[in-house]
C-alpha positions as CSV (number, residue, x, y, z in Angstrom):
1,X,47.1,22.1,5.9
2,X,47.5,22.1,9.7
3,X,44.3,24.6,10.0
4,X,42.0,22.7,8.3
5,X,39.0,20.7,10.2
6,X,38.6,17.3,9.9
7,X,35.9,15.9,8.0
8,X,33.0,14.4,9.9
9,X,30.2,12.2,8.5
10,X,26.5,12.9,9.1
11,X,25.0,9.9,10.4
12,X,20.9,10.4,10.4
13,X,19.0,9.3,13.9
14,X,15.4,9.4,14.5
15,X,13.6,11.4,16.5
16,X,13.4,9.1,19.4
17,X,14.7,5.4,20.3
18,X,13.3,2.6,22.5
19,X,13.2,3.9,26.1
20,X,12.7,7.8,25.0
21,X,9.3,9.6,24.8
22,X,8.1,9.7,21.4
23,X,9.0,12.6,19.4
24,X,6.9,13.9,16.5
25,X,7.5,17.6,16.9
26,X,9.3,17.7,13.6
27,X,5.9,16.8,11.9
28,X,3.7,19.9,10.8
29,X,0.3,19.0,10.2
30,X,-2.0,21.7,8.7
31,X,-5.6,22.4,8.9
32,X,-7.8,20.6,6.6
33,X,-8.9,22.3,3.4
34,X,-5.8,24.4,3.4
35,X,-4.6,23.1,0.1
36,X,-5.7,24.3,-3.5
37,X,-7.1,21.5,-6.0
38,X,-5.5,22.6,-9.4
39,X,-6.9,21.1,-12.9
40,X,-5.9,18.2,-14.1
41,X,-4.0,20.2,-16.8
42,X,-1.9,22.3,-14.8
43,X,1.8,22.8,-15.3
44,X,4.0,20.9,-12.6
45,X,6.0,23.7,-12.3
46,X,3.6,26.0,-10.7
47,X,2.2,23.8,-8.4
48,X,5.6,23.1,-6.7
49,X,4.0,24.1,-3.0
50,X,2.0,20.9,-3.1
51,X,5.0,18.7,-2.3
52,X,5.6,20.5,0.9
53,X,1.9,20.9,2.0
54,X,-0.5,18.1,3.1
55,X,-3.6,17.5,1.6
56,X,-6.3,16.9,4.1
57,X,-10.4,16.8,3.9
58,X,-11.2,15.4,7.2
59,X,-10.7,18.3,10.0
60,X,-10.0,17.6,13.6
61,X,-14.1,18.1,14.3
62,X,-14.4,14.9,11.7
63,X,-16.2,17.3,8.7
64,X,-15.2,17.2,5.3
65,X,-14.0,20.7,4.2
66,X,-12.1,22.3,1.4
67,X,-11.7,21.9,-2.4
68,X,-10.3,17.9,-2.4
69,X,-13.6,16.9,-0.7
70,X,-14.8,14.3,-3.1
71,X,-18.5,14.6,-1.9
72,X,-18.7,10.8,-1.8
73,X,-22.0,9.5,-0.3
74,X,-23.0,7.9,2.4
75,X,-23.0,4.5,0.7
76,X,-19.6,4.9,-0.5
77,X,-18.3,6.2,3.0
78,X,-19.9,2.9,4.7
79,X,-18.3,0.4,2.0
80,X,-15.2,2.4,2.4
81,X,-15.3,1.5,6.2
82,X,-16.3,-1.7,5.7
83,X,-13.3,-2.2,3.9
84,X,-11.2,-0.6,6.6
85,X,-12.4,-2.8,9.4
86,X,-12.3,-6.1,6.9
87,X,-8.7,-5.8,6.2
88,X,-7.8,-4.9,10.0
89,X,-9.8,-8.0,11.1
90,X,-8.1,-10.0,8.2
91,X,-4.6,-8.8,9.4
92,X,-5.2,-9.6,13.1
93,X,-6.0,-13.1,12.3
94,X,-3.7,-13.7,10.0
95,X,-1.0,-12.6,12.7
96,X,-2.6,-14.9,15.3
97,X,-2.3,-17.8,12.5
98,X,1.2,-17.4,12.2
99,X,2.2,-16.9,15.6
100,X,0.3,-20.8,16.2
101,X,2.8,-21.9,13.6
102,X,0.4,-22.3,10.6
103,X,2.0,-20.2,8.2
104,X,6.0,-18.7,8.1
105,X,5.3,-15.1,8.5
106,X,2.5,-12.3,7.9
107,X,2.6,-8.6,7.2
108,X,0.2,-6.3,8.8
109,X,-0.9,-2.8,7.0
110,X,-2.3,-1.7,10.8
111,X,-2.3,2.4,10.7
112,X,-2.0,2.5,7.1
113,X,-5.1,0.8,5.4
114,X,-6.7,3.7,3.9
115,X,-3.7,4.0,1.6
116,X,-4.9,1.1,-0.3
117,X,-8.4,1.2,0.3
118,X,-8.8,4.7,-0.9
119,X,-7.2,4.1,-3.9
120,X,-9.1,1.2,-4.4
121,X,-12.4,2.9,-4.6
122,X,-10.8,6.0,-6.7
123,X,-9.6,3.3,-9.4
124,X,-11.4,1.7,-12.1
125,X,-11.7,-2.1,-11.0
126,X,-9.8,-2.9,-14.4
127,X,-6.8,-0.4,-13.7
128,X,-3.6,-2.6,-12.9
129,X,-2.2,-2.1,-9.6
130,X,1.6,-3.0,-8.7
131,X,1.4,-3.1,-5.0
132,X,4.0,-3.8,-2.4
133,X,3.3,-6.3,0.3
134,X,1.3,-4.1,2.7
135,X,-1.6,-3.1,0.1
136,X,-3.8,-6.3,0.7
137,X,-6.6,-3.4,0.9
138,X,-6.7,-3.4,-3.0
139,X,-7.7,-6.8,-3.2
140,X,-10.2,-6.7,-0.3
141,X,-11.9,-3.8,-1.6
142,X,-12.5,-5.1,-5.2
143,X,-13.8,-8.3,-3.7
144,X,-11.1,-10.8,-4.0
145,X,-12.2,-13.9,-2.2
146,X,-10.6,-13.7,1.4
147,X,-10.6,-17.8,1.5
148,X,-8.1,-17.4,-1.6
149,X,-5.9,-15.1,0.1
150,X,-5.7,-17.3,3.1
151,X,-5.1,-20.4,1.0
152,X,-2.0,-18.6,-0.7
153,X,-0.8,-17.5,3.0
154,X,-0.9,-21.2,4.0
155,X,0.4,-22.5,0.5
156,X,-2.3,-25.3,0.9
157,X,-4.0,-27.7,-1.8
158,X,-6.2,-25.0,-2.8
159,X,-3.4,-22.1,-3.2
160,X,-3.9,-20.2,-6.7
161,X,-0.4,-20.0,-7.0
162,X,0.4,-23.7,-6.5
163,X,2.8,-22.7,-3.5
164,X,5.3,-20.6,-5.8
165,X,4.9,-17.5,-4.0
166,X,5.6,-16.5,-0.2
167,X,2.8,-15.9,2.1
168,X,1.2,-12.6,1.4
169,X,2.8,-12.2,-2.2
170,X,-0.6,-12.2,-3.7
171,X,-1.2,-12.1,-7.4
172,X,-4.5,-11.8,-9.5
173,X,-4.6,-11.0,-13.2
174,X,-8.5,-11.1,-13.1
175,X,-8.5,-8.6,-10.1
176,X,-6.0,-6.1,-11.7
177,X,-3.3,-6.8,-9.0
178,X,0.2,-7.6,-10.3
179,X,2.3,-10.2,-8.3
180,X,3.9,-8.8,-5.2
181,X,7.8,-8.8,-5.3
182,X,10.0,-9.2,-2.2
183,X,12.8,-7.3,-4.4
184,X,12.0,-3.8,-3.7
185,X,11.0,-1.3,-6.0
186,X,10.6,-3.4,-9.0
187,X,7.2,-2.7,-9.4
188,X,7.9,0.8,-10.3
189,X,9.5,0.6,-13.5
190,X,7.2,-2.5,-14.1
191,X,4.1,-0.4,-13.8
192,X,5.4,2.3,-16.1
193,X,6.2,-0.2,-18.7
194,X,2.6,-1.6,-18.5
195,X,1.0,1.8,-18.7
196,X,3.2,3.0,-21.8
197,X,2.1,-0.5,-23.2
198,X,-1.8,0.3,-22.5
199,X,-1.3,3.7,-24.2
200,X,0.8,2.4,-27.0
201,X,-2.4,0.0,-27.8
202,X,-4.5,2.5,-27.3
203,X,-6.1,1.0,-24.4
204,X,-7.9,2.8,-21.5
205,X,-6.8,1.3,-18.5
206,X,-4.1,2.9,-16.4
207,X,-1.7,1.8,-13.8
208,X,-0.9,2.6,-10.4
209,X,2.7,1.1,-8.1
210,X,3.0,1.9,-4.4
211,X,6.9,1.6,-2.6
212,X,7.6,2.3,0.8
213,X,9.8,5.5,1.6
214,X,12.8,3.5,2.1
215,X,12.3,2.0,-1.7
216,X,12.9,5.5,-3.1
217,X,16.9,4.9,-2.6
218,X,16.8,2.1,-5.1
219,X,17.6,2.7,-8.6
220,X,14.4,1.4,-9.7
221,X,12.6,4.3,-8.6
222,X,14.3,7.1,-10.5
223,X,14.6,5.0,-13.6
224,X,10.8,4.6,-13.4
225,X,10.3,8.1,-12.8
226,X,12.5,9.2,-15.9
227,X,10.4,6.9,-18.2
228,X,7.0,7.8,-17.0
229,X,8.1,11.4,-17.5
230,X,9.5,11.5,-20.7
231,X,6.9,9.0,-22.4
232,X,3.8,10.7,-20.4
233,X,2.8,7.3,-19.4
234,X,-0.9,7.1,-17.9
235,X,0.6,5.6,-14.2
236,X,0.2,6.8,-10.8
237,X,3.4,6.6,-8.5
238,X,2.6,6.2,-4.8
239,X,5.3,6.6,-2.0
240,X,3.8,5.2,1.3
241,X,5.9,6.8,3.5
242,X,5.2,5.1,6.7
243,X,8.1,6.4,8.7
244,X,9.9,3.4,8.9
245,X,11.5,1.1,6.2
246,X,12.1,-2.3,8.1
247,X,14.2,-0.8,11.1
248,X,15.5,2.4,9.2
249,X,13.5,5.2,9.8
250,X,13.1,7.7,7.1
251,X,16.2,10.0,7.3
252,X,18.0,7.2,5.7
253,X,16.5,7.5,2.9
254,X,16.9,11.4,2.7
255,X,13.3,11.7,4.5
256,X,15.1,14.2,7.2
257,X,16.2,16.7,4.3
258,X,13.0,17.3,2.3
259,X,9.5,15.3,1.8
260,X,9.9,12.4,-0.6
261,X,7.0,14.1,-2.7
262,X,9.3,16.7,-3.7
263,X,11.7,14.3,-6.0
264,X,8.7,14.7,-8.4
265,X,10.2,18.4,-9.0
266,X,13.6,17.2,-10.4
267,X,11.7,14.9,-13.1
268,X,8.9,17.5,-14.1
269,X,6.0,15.7,-12.3
270,X,3.3,16.9,-10.5
271,X,3.6,16.0,-7.0
272,X,1.1,15.4,-4.2
273,X,1.4,15.0,-0.8
274,X,-1.5,13.6,1.0
275,X,-2.3,12.7,4.7
276,X,-2.5,8.8,4.1
277,X,-4.9,8.4,7.3
278,X,-7.6,10.6,5.7
279,X,-9.3,8.1,3.5
280,X,-11.3,11.0,1.5
281,X,-7.7,12.9,1.1
282,X,-6.2,9.2,-0.3
283,X,-9.6,8.9,-2.5
284,X,-9.3,12.5,-3.8
285,X,-5.7,12.9,-4.7
286,X,-5.9,9.3,-6.4
287,X,-8.8,10.5,-8.3
288,X,-7.4,13.4,-9.6
289,X,-4.3,11.7,-10.8
290,X,-6.4,9.1,-12.3
291,X,-8.0,11.8,-14.4
292,X,-4.9,13.5,-15.4
293,X,-4.0,9.8,-17.0
294,X,-6.9,9.0,-18.5
295,X,-6.7,12.3,-20.2
296,X,-3.1,11.7,-21.7
297,X,-1.8,14.4,-19.4
298,X,1.2,11.7,-17.9
299,X,1.9,10.5,-14.7
300,X,1.6,11.6,-11.0
301,X,3.8,11.2,-8.2
302,X,2.1,10.9,-4.2
303,X,3.5,10.6,-1.1
304,X,0.8,8.9,1.2
305,X,2.0,10.2,4.6
306,X,1.1,7.5,7.1
307,X,2.5,5.7,10.1
308,X,3.3,1.7,10.2
309,X,1.9,0.8,13.9
310,X,2.9,-2.7,13.8
311,X,6.4,-4.2,13.1
312,X,7.6,-4.7,9.4
313,X,6.5,-8.3,9.6
314,X,6.1,-10.9,12.1
315,X,9.9,-11.5,12.0
316,X,10.3,-8.0,13.2
317,X,10.4,-6.3,17.0
318,X,9.8,-2.7,16.3
319,X,10.3,-1.9,20.2
320,X,14.3,-2.6,19.5
321,X,14.4,0.7,17.3
322,X,11.5,3.0,18.3
323,X,9.6,3.8,21.5
324,X,7.0,1.1,22.6
325,X,4.3,3.7,22.5
326,X,5.2,5.7,19.5
327,X,2.1,4.8,17.5
328,X,-0.3,5.9,19.6
329,X,1.4,9.4,19.6
330,X,1.2,9.7,15.7
331,X,-0.4,13.2,15.0
332,X,-2.8,11.9,12.4
333,X,-4.6,9.6,14.2
334,X,-6.3,6.0,13.3
335,X,-7.9,5.8,9.7
336,X,-10.7,3.6,10.6
337,X,-11.2,6.0,13.7
338,X,-11.4,8.8,11.8
339,X,-13.8,7.3,8.9
340,X,-15.9,6.1,11.6
341,X,-16.2,9.6,13.4
342,X,-16.8,11.4,10.1
343,X,-20.1,8.8,9.3
344,X,-21.4,9.6,13.2
345,X,-21.0,13.5,12.8
346,X,-22.7,13.5,9.4
347,X,-25.7,11.3,10.8
348,X,-24.9,8.3,8.6
349,X,-23.3,6.0,11.7
350,X,-23.9,5.3,15.3
351,X,-21.7,3.0,17.8
352,X,-24.5,0.2,17.7
353,X,-24.0,0.0,13.8
354,X,-20.2,-0.1,13.8
355,X,-20.4,-2.6,16.7
356,X,-22.6,-5.0,14.4
357,X,-20.3,-4.4,11.4
358,X,-17.2,-5.1,13.7
359,X,-19.4,-8.5,14.3
360,X,-20.3,-9.1,11.0
361,X,-16.8,-8.8,9.4
362,X,-15.1,-10.8,12.2
363,X,-17.2,-13.8,11.6
364,X,-17.0,-13.5,7.6
365,X,-13.1,-13.8,8.3
366,X,-13.7,-16.5,11.0
367,X,-15.6,-18.7,8.3
368,X,-13.5,-17.9,5.5
369,X,-10.3,-19.2,7.9
370,X,-12.2,-22.2,8.6
371,X,-12.6,-23.1,5.1
372,X,-9.0,-22.3,4.2
373,X,-7.6,-24.2,7.1
374,X,-9.4,-27.4,6.1
375,X,-7.7,-27.2,2.8
376,X,-4.3,-27.2,5.0
377,X,-1.9,-25.3,6.5
378,X,2.0,-24.8,5.8
379,X,2.4,-26.8,8.9
380,X,0.0,-30.0,8.2
381,X,-0.3,-29.8,5.0
382,X,-1.8,-31.1,2.1
383,X,0.1,-28.8,-0.2
384,X,-0.6,-28.1,-3.8
385,X,-0.1,-31.5,-6.2
386,X,3.4,-31.9,-6.8
387,X,2.9,-32.1,-10.2
388,X,1.9,-28.4,-10.8
389,X,5.7,-27.6,-10.3
390,X,6.3,-28.5,-13.8
391,X,3.0,-26.9,-15.3
392,X,2.8,-23.1,-16.7
393,X,6.4,-22.8,-17.4
394,X,6.6,-23.4,-20.9
395,X,3.8,-23.4,-23.4
396,X,4.7,-26.5,-24.9
397,X,6.9,-28.6,-22.2
398,X,10.6,-28.7,-22.9
399,X,12.0,-32.3,-23.0
400,X,14.3,-31.7,-20.3
401,X,11.5,-30.6,-18.3
402,X,9.6,-33.5,-19.1
403,X,12.5,-36.1,-18.1
404,X,12.5,-34.4,-14.9
405,X,8.8,-34.7,-14.3
406,X,9.6,-38.6,-15.2
407,X,12.4,-38.9,-13.1
408,X,10.3,-37.5,-9.8
409,X,7.8,-40.0,-10.6
410,X,5.2,-37.4,-11.8
411,X,4.6,-38.2,-15.4
């Protein structure tokens, strides 16, 4: 035994830390249009290479190329750009109001807006979404009122969730947006279960879920993949690989050894790896997976390869664990700028129209902000009516709840 070398434990380290130069040399960005688009009925085993490649539609010249090009018309593209800009402006305003003490915290989706907006455009309005806290673009694209989103963040007198959720954990059954949960990965089995029920009832609606790269290390991820495969659930399972799970880089969840899309192979699922900053690629991959689900061909696992340009939340300082200028070095660029340039190259847009759009969206968000703040903020109130805390719990109020209500003087 004296000649046996001692064991050593491998501790994953990110490519760069604060004070060092950003390093994305490990990121391979293939040319746009190089990944084949299989038939939706394909045997997952025959498209193994799709989990290692990268589906891209927008090339470096901002043209849409390749078999995944969804051939969207200018009206749809402008609608997509409007939604992207709205998410960004909305995020910026709510970030600033948090800094002003009007709400407790906020979470931006800067740099990864296309993941939610592209999916929302590709899904049907009544498909059920099981999001994380960074898919506000689903609600915005589907037309959910900005005022109601802000009321929820402020937990004010008009909060549609009556102060029962943390800020940004929206919920809307009418808009197909399942309640955001702070518990990681729970939405995956929930989405699979909902999809199984939809199929069991002979409905036509499918489900889609999103989790972060770090959440793939949770048991819920693996349980959901098993059930989705076994019961051929009509669900789209999205992994948003934005490079950072709070302050832990992707390697802590296994991202240094293979792609997250490759996890599909172990379950017999078709897996796709997509340029998450290319909204046309996001749309096309979501559309393909949705068509497969609606044809009773089962689930699809999609890795959205993107980058979280801001901190995890307003409670996080990313400069403490990554280079301060890392976001500017991200090789897949900015999703808003890329779609904007595509529209300009195609002759459907120009800088003047973009400036007008930005001004219009900014005023819309400001107006919604003024209206929401008139209903109260977290710090100043008024909040929801205290009576509502006893409502909506039981169909018929239980005696002990009625007793507590009376003791509180709210009967």
